[in-house]
N, C-alpha and C positions, 0 to 999 in steps of 0.2 A: 162660148165659155173657153177660156184659155186653160190648156192642160198644165198641171203642175209638173215641173221637171222632176225626174227621179232623184232621190237622195243617194249620193254616192257613198259606198261603204267606207268607214274610217279605218285607218291602220290600227290593228288590234293585236295584242299579245295573247289574248285569251285562247284562241283556237289553234295555237301553234302545233304544227305537225313535226315530229322528230323521227328521222330515219337513222337508226344507230349504225355505227360502223360495223361491217361484217367481221366476224372473229378472225378471219384470215387476212385482215387489212395490213398491208405493208406499204410505206411510202415509195413512190417511184424514185429511181436514181436521180439525184440532183434536186429533189424536192423534199428532202428530209426536214428542212426548216420551215416548211409551209404548214399552216394549220390544217388539221384533218377534216374539219367541218366548214360549211358555209351557210349563211343565212340568206334567204332570198324571199322577196315579197313582190309579186307582180301588181301592176296597176293598169287600168284602162279607163277611158273617159265615159264609158257606159255604166259600169258597175262600181268603179272606184278601186280601192285596195283589195287584193285577194288574200288568200290564206298564207300566213307566214310559215316558212319551212326551214328547218335545220336538217341538213343532209350531208353525206360525205362530199367533199369538194369535187366538183365536176366541171367539164367544159360547158360553155353556154352557146346555144345555137340561135342565131339571129338572121333575119331576112337580109339578103345582100343589098336591098334598097332601103334598109332601115335608116333612121336618122343618125344613129351612132356610126354606121358604116359610111354614109354619104357625106354627112356634114359635121362629124365629130360631136354629135349631140350627147355629151357625157360630162358629168362633174363628179367630184369625189371629195373625201375628207381623209385626214391623217390623224390617227389617235393611237394611244398606247395603253396596254394593260400591264400593271406592275404587281409583283408579289412582295409582300412585307416580310420582315424577319419572323413574324408569327405565322406566316403561311397563307394569309388571306389575300385576295386580289383587290386591286384598286384601279379605278379609272379617274382621269383628271378632267374635271369640268365637261363631262360628255354632252350636256345640253347645249353648251356653247358651240361645239362642233356641229350638232344637228341644226342649230339655228343658222349657222353659216351654210350648211348644205341646202337648207330651204332657200336661202338667198341666191345661191348659185343655180339651183334648179329653176327658180323663177326667171332668172336671166335667160335661160334656154327654152322657156315654155314647157318645162317638165313639171310633174306634180310636185307641189311644194307645201301641202297642208297635211300635217299629222301632229299627234300629241307626242311631244318629246319623251314623256314618261313611258309611253308604250314602247317606243323604239329603244330607249335605254334598257327597259326590262328585257326585250328580246336580245339585245347585245349582251347583257349580263349573263343570260343563259348560254349564249354561244361561247363566251370566254370561259365560263365556268366549266364547260365540257373540255376545254383545252387547258385546264389548270395545271396539269402535269408538264405541259410544254413551257410554261412561263418561267423564265429564269428568276432566281431569287437574289442573285448578287447585284451589287450596285452597278448600274449601267445596263443591266439586262432588262428586256421587255418583250412583250408580245405586241408587235405592230398590228394595227387594225386599219383596214382600208374599206370604209363604206363607199359604194359607187352607185351612181344612177346612170342608166343608159336609156336612150330613146329606141324602143324596139319596133315602133310602128313605121310603116312605109312612109318615107319622106322625100321621095325623088321628085324633083321639079318644084313648081310653085304650088303650095298648098292653099286650100280655101281658108284654113285656120292656122295661125302661127303656133298653136299649142299642140303638143304631142297627143296622139291618139292612144298610145300605149307605151309603157315604160317598165323597167325592172330595177328595183333597188336591191342590191346584194352587198354582203359584207364578208370579206375573207381576211385571213390573218397570216402573219409570218413572224419568225423569231429574230429579234435583235437588229431591226433596221436602225441605222444611224450610229451603231456602236463603234465603228471605226473612227468617228470624229469625236466621240464622247469625251475622251481624256484631254482634248486640246485646250480646255479651259483651266487645267489643273496646275500648271506650273509655267514659269517664265521660259520662253523659247519654244513653246508648243503651239503657238497660234497658227491658224491655217493661212494659206497663201491664196490670194485672189487675183484675177486678171480683170481689170476694168475694161469691159467690152463695149466698144462703140460700133462694131460691125453689125451686130444683131440687136434689135430693139425689142425688149420683152413686152413693154406696155407703154401706153401714151394716154394723155388726158381724154376722158370720155370713152375709153376703150373698156376692155374686160379684165384688166390686170388685177382688180380687187376681188375677182371671183375665182373660185377654185375649179376652173374648167380644165378638162384634159388637154385642150388645144393650147393652153397657156404654157404647158410644161414640156411639150414636144420639142421646143427649141433649146431646152437647157443643155442637153448633152452635146449637141452638134457645135455649140458655141464654146464648150469647155476645152481649154488648151492643155496639152500634156504638162505634168508637174504642177498643175494648179488644182486646188480642191474644188473650185467652182468659179463661175463668172460673177463679177460685180456689175450689175446691170446699170448702164448709164444712158441717159437721154439728154439731148441738147435743146436748150430753150434760151433765146435771147443771147446766143453766143457762149453760154455757160453750159458745162457738162454737169448734170445733177445725177446723184445716185438714187437708186430705189431699193432694190433687194439684192441679195447675193445668192445665186442659185435659186433655191426655193425658200429662203428664210428672210425674216426682217432684220434690219441692221440698225445699230445704235452707235453713236460716237460719244465719248466721255470727254468733256471739255471744261476747262477752268474759265469761268466768266469773269468779267472785269470787276464785278462787285464782290468777288471771292467765293461765290457759290459754285458747286460742282454740278454741271449740267449733263443730263442724260438726254441726248438729242436724237430723235428718230423722225423719219419721213412722215408727214401728215397724211391722213386718209382722205383729205378733202377733194383731191383731184382724181381719185379713183385709180391710181397707178399701182399702189401696193396692197397686198392682201391684209385684211384685218386679222392678224395672227392671234391665236389664243394665248400663246406664251408671251407675245408682245403685250397684249392687254393685261395679263397677270402682272408682268414686271412693272408696267406703268402704274397700275393701281397700288401695288405694294410701295413703290418709291414715293408716289404722290402723298399717300396717307402718312408715311414716315416723315417726309419733309415738312408736311403741314402740322405735325404733332397730333394727328388724329389717331394714329395707331402705330405702335413701334414695329420696326422691321422684324420679321420672325426670328432671325439669327443676329447675334451680336456682331458689331464691326461696321455697320453701315453708318456713314457720316450723316449728321443731322442737317447741315447746310447744303441741301441738294434740291434740285428741281428738275422736272421733266419738261422738255420742250418738243413740240411736234411742229416741224417746219421742213422746208426744202434744205438739202445739204448738197453743196457743190463740191466738185473735186478740187477746185481752187481754194476753198475754205479748208479742206483737209490738208492740202500741201502747205498752205501758209500757216496753219495752226501747228503743223509739225515744225516748221521753221522757227516760230516764235515760242514754242514750248507749251502752248496752251492745250494742245491735244494730249489727253492723258490716257487714252485707250479706245478700243473699238471692238465690238462684238456682234455676233449674229445670234438669232434665237428662232426656234421653231420646234415643232414636234419631233422631227428627226434628230436634230443635234442638241436639243434642249437649250443650252447656252454655250457658245463657243467663242473663244478669243480669236480675233483677226490679227495676225502677226505681220503680214506683208501684203502690199498692193502693187501690182504692176500697172502703170498708167503712162501712156504716151512713151513707151519703150524705156521707162525709168522705174526702178524698184524703190518703193518707199517702205521703211520699217516703222511699224506702229508700236508705241510703248505698251509694255505689259502692265495691266492694272489688276491688283488682287481683288478688287470689288467684283470683277467678272466671275471669279471663283465663288465668291459669296452669293451672288445671284444664282449661279448654277446649283450650289448646294441647297439653297432655299427652295428652288423649284423642284429639284429631285427629292428633297426631303418631304415635301408635300405629296409628291407623286407616289412615293413608297411608304407613306404612313409614318415616317419618322417625326414629321411635324404635323400634328393633328390640325386640320383646317377644313372649313366647309367646302372647299373646292375638291377635296378628295372623296370620291364615291366608293364606298365599300360594296363589293360585288357579293350578293347573296349566294351561298353555296347551292348548286342545283345539279342533280345527277340524271335528269331526264324526266319525261312525262310519266313513266312507270313508277319511279320513286316518288314523284309528286302525288300520283294517284294513291299509292300505298300509304303515304303519310296522311292524306286526306281521309282515306278509309279508316286508318287507325284512330284519327281524331274523332270521326263519327262514331266509331265503336265505343270510345271512351265516354263520349257525351251520352250515348244510349245507356251505358252502365251507370253513369251518374244519375240519370233520370230514373232508372229502375231501382236504384238504391233509395 
């Protein structure tokens, strides 16, 4: 008789353990903008997901031969929490981020099965505890970094390609990306990129479409002084094609021969670029507007538009500048939201990209949804939560009221 394999415990928000900050808590010098709490959930291949814990932010101890230390066995996500003018907290499409985290984890052989609703519930509790840190002004945010690491020993050739143990944790910080935030706002404020051919970020069939830690370790070393970030270029068939800029997706705005205004971005088909949440949101909004399915949330978007997903070469960019068909260029991602690209250095020549006011319209639309100015199903309102004691007290009060009702 074959033994039935044990059922692994599912990730659950029910038995959350909260360790409150001590009354004497003060942030360490230089860490004043870091969140005070962290959420952590251990996992192993024998019992499954362990108890979720929210506790004061702390260092993590791992085995020197663990997968994360030896082979960069880690993936992560980038999210933000916003505060509305009314003071409530909002997340933007959080389940999309957790779907992408599952995909990245699966690529590394890390645990990749959980109920997104459970994880969103835990995240909501974490950011609710940090509510007083979340800036309320336009452009302010609490940046959220969900991270998974392989904690099990992984030195040498393993019998199984899958992790034996892992840790999922979430930490926060205030205002990541704010320095670039205003660059979409007016003419002349676009960022400057260096088209980098010395370092190759990703290639067909590689891991460029996954949010793995190893994919981002090359970003800073390639960045040249006086440039905001690198514009990643890969060569194929003698042509230099762009993919991403720094850690963000890229669009060009181009006038087509039939008169339509095209928003062109790199296709996801060859696995080079990350399937960005902001990218996906922009594509959906533009496509529905252009197809007359649903009006763009803010006034000002042209109707004769279309979204095109295909390869973009540097020769197309330079020739479109020369003939006047290139009407703008922007990057998008969680950190920068939507940002105009003003200049590109390529083959020792600087090219100036036209400013396009539709970039600001896109930026205002996405940030409007994020901050609750534009009500939309993509904006998740965070329930207020003050900790397990307050939750227990509220439940106890509710039970007492029910008892009184029955007695009456």
